[in-house]
C-alpha positions as CSV (number, residue, x, y, z in Angstrom):
1,M,20.7,-46.2,85.8
2,Q,17.8,-47.6,87.7
3,T,19.7,-49.3,90.5
4,P,19.7,-47.9,94.1
5,V,22.9,-47.0,95.8
6,L,23.9,-47.2,99.5
7,Y,26.6,-44.7,100.2
8,L,28.6,-45.2,103.5
9,I,30.3,-42.2,104.9
10,F,31.9,-41.1,108.2
11,N,34.4,-38.3,108.9
12,R,36.2,-37.6,105.6
13,P,34.6,-34.8,103.6
14,E,37.5,-34.7,101.2
15,A,37.0,-38.3,100.3
16,V,33.2,-37.7,100.0
17,A,33.9,-34.9,97.6
18,R,35.7,-37.2,95.2
19,S,33.6,-40.4,95.5
20,F,30.3,-38.6,95.5
21,A,31.2,-37.0,92.1
22,A,31.0,-40.5,90.6
23,I,27.6,-41.1,92.2
24,R,26.4,-37.8,90.8
25,Q,27.6,-38.9,87.3
26,A,25.7,-42.2,87.6
27,R,22.5,-40.5,88.8
28,P,20.9,-43.4,90.8
29,P,17.1,-43.0,91.3
30,R,17.3,-43.8,95.0
31,L,20.3,-42.9,97.3
32,Y,20.6,-44.2,100.8
33,I,23.3,-42.5,102.9
34,G,24.5,-44.3,106.1
35,A,26.8,-42.3,108.4
36,D,28.3,-43.3,111.8
37,G,28.4,-40.7,114.5
38,P,31.4,-38.8,115.7
39,R,33.5,-40.1,118.6
40,A,33.2,-38.0,121.7
41,D,37.0,-38.1,122.4
42,K,38.0,-36.9,118.9
43,Q,38.3,-33.1,118.8
44,G,36.8,-31.6,115.6
45,E,35.3,-34.9,114.4
46,A,31.7,-33.7,114.8
47,E,32.3,-30.9,112.3
48,K,34.0,-33.3,109.8
49,C,31.0,-35.7,110.1
50,R,28.6,-32.8,109.6
51,H,30.5,-31.5,106.5
52,A,30.6,-35.0,105.0
53,R,26.9,-35.5,105.4
54,E,26.2,-32.1,103.8
55,L,28.3,-33.1,100.8
56,A,26.7,-36.5,100.4
57,A,23.2,-35.2,100.6
58,N,23.8,-32.5,98.0
59,V,21.7,-34.3,95.3
60,D,21.0,-32.2,92.2
61,W,19.3,-34.8,90.0
62,P,15.9,-36.5,90.2
63,C,16.5,-38.9,93.1
64,E,14.9,-40.0,96.4
65,V,17.3,-39.6,99.3
66,F,17.1,-41.6,102.5
67,T,19.4,-41.1,105.4
68,L,20.6,-43.0,108.5
69,F,22.7,-40.5,110.4
70,R,23.9,-41.8,113.8
71,N,24.2,-39.3,116.6
72,S,26.8,-41.3,118.5
73,N,29.6,-43.6,117.3
74,L,28.8,-47.3,116.8
75,G,32.2,-48.4,115.4
76,T,32.9,-49.6,111.9
77,A,31.4,-53.1,112.0
78,K,28.2,-52.2,113.7
79,A,27.7,-48.9,111.8
80,V,28.2,-50.5,108.4
81,S,26.4,-53.7,109.0
82,S,23.3,-51.9,110.4
83,A,23.3,-49.6,107.4
84,L,23.4,-52.6,105.1
85,T,20.5,-54.2,107.0
86,W,18.6,-51.0,106.7
87,F,19.3,-50.7,103.0
88,F,18.3,-54.3,102.2
89,E,15.2,-54.0,104.2
90,H,14.0,-51.5,101.7
91,E,15.6,-52.7,98.5
92,P,15.9,-56.3,97.0
93,E,19.2,-55.4,95.4
94,G,21.6,-52.6,95.0
95,I,25.1,-51.1,94.8
96,V,27.2,-50.3,97.9
97,L,30.0,-47.7,97.9
98,E,32.1,-46.4,100.8
99,D,33.3,-42.8,100.9
100,D,36.9,-43.8,100.2
101,C,36.1,-45.9,97.1
102,V,36.2,-44.0,93.8
103,P,34.8,-46.0,90.9
104,H,35.3,-45.9,87.1
105,P,32.2,-44.9,85.2
106,D,31.9,-48.5,84.0
107,F,31.4,-49.7,87.6
108,F,27.7,-48.8,87.8
109,P,26.5,-50.3,84.6
110,F,28.6,-53.4,85.3
111,C,26.9,-53.9,88.7
112,S,23.4,-53.1,87.3
113,A,23.7,-55.6,84.5
114,L,25.0,-58.4,86.6
115,L,22.5,-57.8,89.4
116,E,19.8,-58.5,86.8
117,K,21.5,-61.4,85.2
118,Y,22.2,-63.3,88.4
119,R,19.2,-62.2,90.4
120,K,17.8,-65.7,90.6
121,N,21.1,-67.5,90.8
122,E,21.6,-68.1,94.5
123,R,25.2,-69.4,94.1
124,I,26.3,-65.8,93.5
125,S,26.5,-63.6,96.6
126,I,28.2,-60.3,95.6
127,I,29.4,-58.5,92.5
128,S,32.8,-56.7,93.1
129,G,34.2,-53.7,91.4
130,L,37.8,-54.4,92.6
131,N,40.3,-56.5,90.6
132,T,43.7,-57.1,92.3
133,Q,45.2,-59.2,89.5
134,F,47.4,-56.4,88.1
135,G,46.2,-56.8,84.5
136,Q,46.2,-60.6,84.4
137,A,43.0,-61.9,82.8
138,Y,42.2,-65.6,83.1
139,N,39.5,-65.7,80.4
140,E,38.3,-63.7,77.4
141,Y,35.1,-62.4,79.1
142,S,34.3,-59.4,81.3
143,Y,34.5,-61.2,84.6
144,Y,35.3,-64.4,86.4
145,F,33.8,-66.3,89.5
146,S,35.6,-66.3,92.8
147,R,35.4,-67.4,96.4
148,S,37.0,-64.1,97.4
149,C,35.0,-61.3,98.9
150,M,36.2,-57.8,97.7
151,I,34.1,-54.9,99.0
152,W,35.8,-51.8,97.6
153,G,32.6,-51.0,95.8
154,W,30.3,-53.9,95.3
155,A,26.7,-54.9,94.7
156,G,24.4,-57.6,96.1
157,W,21.0,-58.8,96.9
158,A,18.9,-58.8,100.1
159,R,18.9,-62.6,99.8
160,S,22.7,-62.5,100.2
161,W,22.8,-60.1,103.1
162,R,20.4,-62.3,105.1
163,L,23.2,-64.8,105.4
164,Y,25.4,-62.3,107.2
165,D,26.5,-63.8,110.6
166,P,28.0,-61.3,112.9
167,A,28.8,-64.0,115.5
168,M,30.7,-66.1,112.9
169,N,29.1,-69.3,114.2
170,G,30.9,-72.5,113.4
171,L,34.1,-70.7,112.7
172,E,36.5,-73.2,114.2
173,K,34.9,-76.2,112.5
174,F,35.0,-74.3,109.2
175,I,38.7,-73.4,109.6
176,K,39.6,-77.0,110.4
177,N,37.5,-78.8,107.8
178,Q,36.8,-76.5,104.9
179,L,39.2,-73.6,104.7
180,P,42.2,-75.8,103.8
181,Q,40.3,-76.8,100.6
182,I,39.9,-73.2,99.6
183,I,43.3,-71.7,100.6
184,R,46.1,-74.0,99.8
185,N,49.1,-71.9,100.8
186,P,49.9,-72.7,104.5
187,A,51.0,-69.1,105.3
188,T,47.9,-67.6,103.7
189,L,45.7,-70.1,105.6
190,D,47.3,-69.0,108.9
191,F,46.7,-65.4,108.0
192,Y,43.0,-65.9,107.3
193,S,42.5,-68.1,110.3
194,A,44.1,-65.5,112.6
195,E,42.2,-62.5,111.1
196,W,38.9,-64.3,111.4
197,R,39.5,-65.5,114.9
198,N,40.5,-62.0,116.0
199,T,37.4,-60.6,114.4
200,A,35.1,-63.2,116.1
201,A,36.8,-62.4,119.4
202,G,36.2,-58.6,118.9
203,K,39.8,-57.7,118.5
204,I,39.3,-56.6,114.9
205,D,36.2,-54.3,114.3
206,S,35.5,-55.6,110.8
207,W,32.2,-56.2,109.1
208,A,34.1,-57.3,105.9
209,Y,35.7,-60.3,107.5
210,R,32.3,-61.3,108.8
211,L,30.7,-61.0,105.4
212,E,33.5,-63.0,103.8
213,Y,33.2,-65.8,106.4
214,S,29.4,-65.8,106.0
215,M,29.7,-66.1,102.2
216,L,32.2,-68.9,102.3
217,A,30.5,-70.8,105.1
218,N,27.4,-70.9,102.9
219,H,29.3,-71.9,99.8
220,K,28.6,-68.7,97.9
221,L,30.6,-67.1,95.1
222,S,31.4,-63.6,94.0
223,I,31.9,-62.0,90.6
224,I,35.2,-60.2,89.9
225,P,35.6,-57.9,86.8
226,N,38.6,-58.5,84.5
227,A,39.5,-54.9,84.9
228,N,39.9,-52.9,88.1
229,L,36.8,-50.7,88.3
230,V,37.4,-49.2,91.8
231,G,40.2,-47.3,93.4
232,N,40.7,-46.7,97.1
233,I,41.8,-43.2,98.4
234,G,41.5,-44.1,102.1
235,F,44.9,-45.5,102.8
236,G,46.6,-44.6,106.0
237,G,45.7,-41.3,107.8
238,S,42.1,-41.3,109.1
239,S,41.2,-44.8,107.7
240,S,39.9,-47.3,110.2
241,H,41.7,-50.4,108.9
242,T,43.5,-49.6,105.7
243,G,47.2,-49.0,106.2
244,R,49.3,-48.2,103.1
245,T,49.8,-51.0,100.7
246,V,50.7,-51.5,97.1
247,L,47.0,-51.7,96.3
248,E,46.9,-48.0,96.7
249,Y,48.5,-47.8,93.3
250,L,46.1,-50.1,91.4
251,P,45.1,-48.0,88.3
252,L,41.4,-47.7,87.3
253,Q,40.6,-49.5,84.0
254,G,37.5,-49.4,81.7
255,L,35.6,-52.6,81.0
256,G,33.7,-51.7,77.8
257,Q,31.0,-53.9,76.5
258,I,30.1,-56.7,78.9
259,T,30.6,-60.3,77.8
260,H,29.5,-63.2,79.9
261,P,31.2,-66.5,80.7
262,P,29.2,-69.5,79.4
263,K,29.1,-71.1,82.9
264,V,29.6,-70.5,86.6
265,E,33.1,-71.9,87.3
266,I,35.6,-70.8,90.0
267,C,38.9,-69.4,88.7
268,E,41.2,-71.2,91.0
269,A,44.4,-69.5,89.6
270,A,43.0,-66.0,90.3
271,D,41.9,-66.9,93.8
272,D,45.3,-68.4,94.6
273,F,47.0,-65.2,93.5
274,Y,44.7,-63.0,95.5
275,H,44.9,-65.1,98.7
276,N,48.7,-65.1,98.5
277,L,48.8,-61.4,97.8
278,L,46.5,-60.6,100.7
279,S,48.7,-62.4,103.2
280,M,51.8,-60.4,102.0
281,L,50.3,-56.9,101.8
282,Y,51.5,-55.7,105.2
283,N,54.9,-57.3,105.4
284,E,58.2,-57.1,103.7
285,G,57.5,-60.2,101.6
286,I,55.4,-58.2,99.2
287,L,58.5,-57.0,97.3
288,E,59.8,-60.5,96.6
289,F,56.3,-61.9,96.0
290,L,55.4,-59.3,93.3
291,T,58.7,-59.0,91.6
292,D,58.7,-62.8,91.2
293,E,55.2,-62.6,89.9
294,G,56.1,-59.8,87.5
295,T,59.1,-61.8,86.2
296,K,56.9,-64.8,85.7
297,R,54.4,-62.8,83.7
298,L,57.2,-61.4,81.6
299,L,58.3,-64.9,80.7
300,E,54.7,-65.8,79.8
301,G,54.5,-62.8,77.5
302,N,52.2,-60.7,79.6
303,H,54.4,-57.6,79.4
304,K,51.6,-55.1,80.3
305,S,50.7,-56.9,83.4
306,A,54.4,-57.1,84.5
307,L,54.6,-53.3,83.9
308,L,51.6,-52.7,86.0
309,I,53.2,-54.6,88.9
310,A,56.5,-52.8,88.5
311,T,54.9,-49.4,88.3
312,A,52.8,-50.0,91.4
313,L,55.8,-51.3,93.4
314,R,57.8,-48.3,92.3
315,Q,55.2,-45.9,93.5
316,Y,54.8,-47.8,96.7
317,L,58.4,-48.7,97.7
318,G,60.4,-46.2,95.7
319,P,63.3,-46.8,93.2
320,L,64.6,-50.2,94.5
321,G,67.0,-52.0,92.2
322,S,64.8,-55.1,91.6
323,V,61.8,-52.9,91.0
324,L,63.6,-50.7,88.5
325,Q,65.0,-53.7,86.7
326,L,61.5,-55.2,86.3
327,Q,60.1,-51.9,85.2
328,A,62.8,-51.3,82.6
329,V,62.5,-54.7,81.1
330,A,58.7,-54.7,81.2
331,A,58.5,-51.2,79.7
332,A,60.9,-52.2,76.9
333,T,59.0,-55.3,76.0
334,A,55.6,-53.5,76.3
335,G,56.8,-50.9,73.8
336,N,57.2,-48.0,76.2
337,R,60.7,-47.0,75.2
338,L,60.8,-43.7,77.1
339,L,59.9,-45.3,80.4
340,A,62.3,-48.2,79.7
341,L,65.1,-45.7,79.2
342,E,64.2,-43.7,82.3
343,S,64.1,-46.8,84.4
344,A,67.3,-48.2,83.1
345,M,69.1,-44.9,83.7
346,E,67.8,-44.8,87.2
347,L,68.8,-48.4,87.7
348,K,72.3,-47.6,86.7
349,E,72.5,-44.7,89.2
350,Q,71.1,-47.0,92.0
351,A,73.4,-49.9,91.1
352,Q,76.5,-48.5,92.7
353,G,78.5,-51.4,94.1
354,N,76.1,-54.0,92.6
355,T,77.9,-55.4,89.6
356,Y,74.9,-57.5,88.5
357,L,72.4,-54.6,88.5
358,L,75.0,-52.4,86.8
359,A,75.5,-54.9,84.1
360,V,71.7,-55.3,83.6
361,A,71.3,-51.5,83.4
362,E,74.1,-51.1,80.8
363,Q,72.8,-54.0,78.7
364,L,69.3,-52.4,78.7
365,L,70.7,-49.0,77.8
366,S,72.8,-50.4,75.0
367,S,69.8,-52.4,73.6
368,L,67.5,-49.3,73.8
369,A,70.1,-47.1,72.1
370,K,70.1,-49.3,69.0
371,P,67.8,-48.1,66.2
372,K,65.0,-50.3,65.2
373,S,65.7,-52.3,62.1
């Protein structure tokens, strides 16, 4: 691989140990390491930061290493955005990976190939490694075009980063006149508007929301792979902004040989799903939203996608009746008889007092017990 990498780290040596292994496997020719400084009021953080930096700088392949190690803490938004400015002052394009993002090996060649292909196409702003569609593909190619900005492992150009607007100028006008054309669900529109306003007001310390706004305000697009190439291990605990969500359980998937769509065209269906999913992530509505989506995909014949949804919900929320029902049916139709049996048996145990779920479980068990003709 000939593409440079910016590696953003802070105070999590255990995360660095996992994500840096993927960088070592990719062997970039130039590695830039940006690290925010420890917080004075956090006991033991200086030692964690020092350990994380040592791990990230332990390069054992032919590679130029550049470091931007802060002595004091700048906060997430300023530390990350200044590191990105530093990186793109030295490189016209590159890959960006945070310490809690662990990529599939296909992530690096995917980013490298598309950085080259769309280098002169200024409609494209970033190339993402994350896919949150739970196995639903909207075309037969390796990726689609989106207005969404997903930064759990991404790539971009210096020309794109120059559009970054930390002040989010023109925000209210954009929310009023343009955002309703992009986000059509009223609840999701309210979610985005509130998050962006809080970011602009300094209540949310996010560089990502600022990047997303800058991209949309300048009518730029992103590229999303049709397989999830990046997992996030930074949920909860010491993470700055990432509380636990169902996205913690998105499995990594390989992409294989890259095939290109014939034209640049936004996938509205994929964007609608992502926008609606995002607004539900941190509230109780996520269960109903995703079980309804899983049932819909079952009816459409996308059994593997429905199973991905059910499995992620099961890992996230535990053995709830509606989740077990979806998992059992999806597993059965996807050909995973053992998982279908296990889910149906657990559903029967959980269905005490619920005659409907009990009947569903018994019907599934009866069906699965029949020998194939």
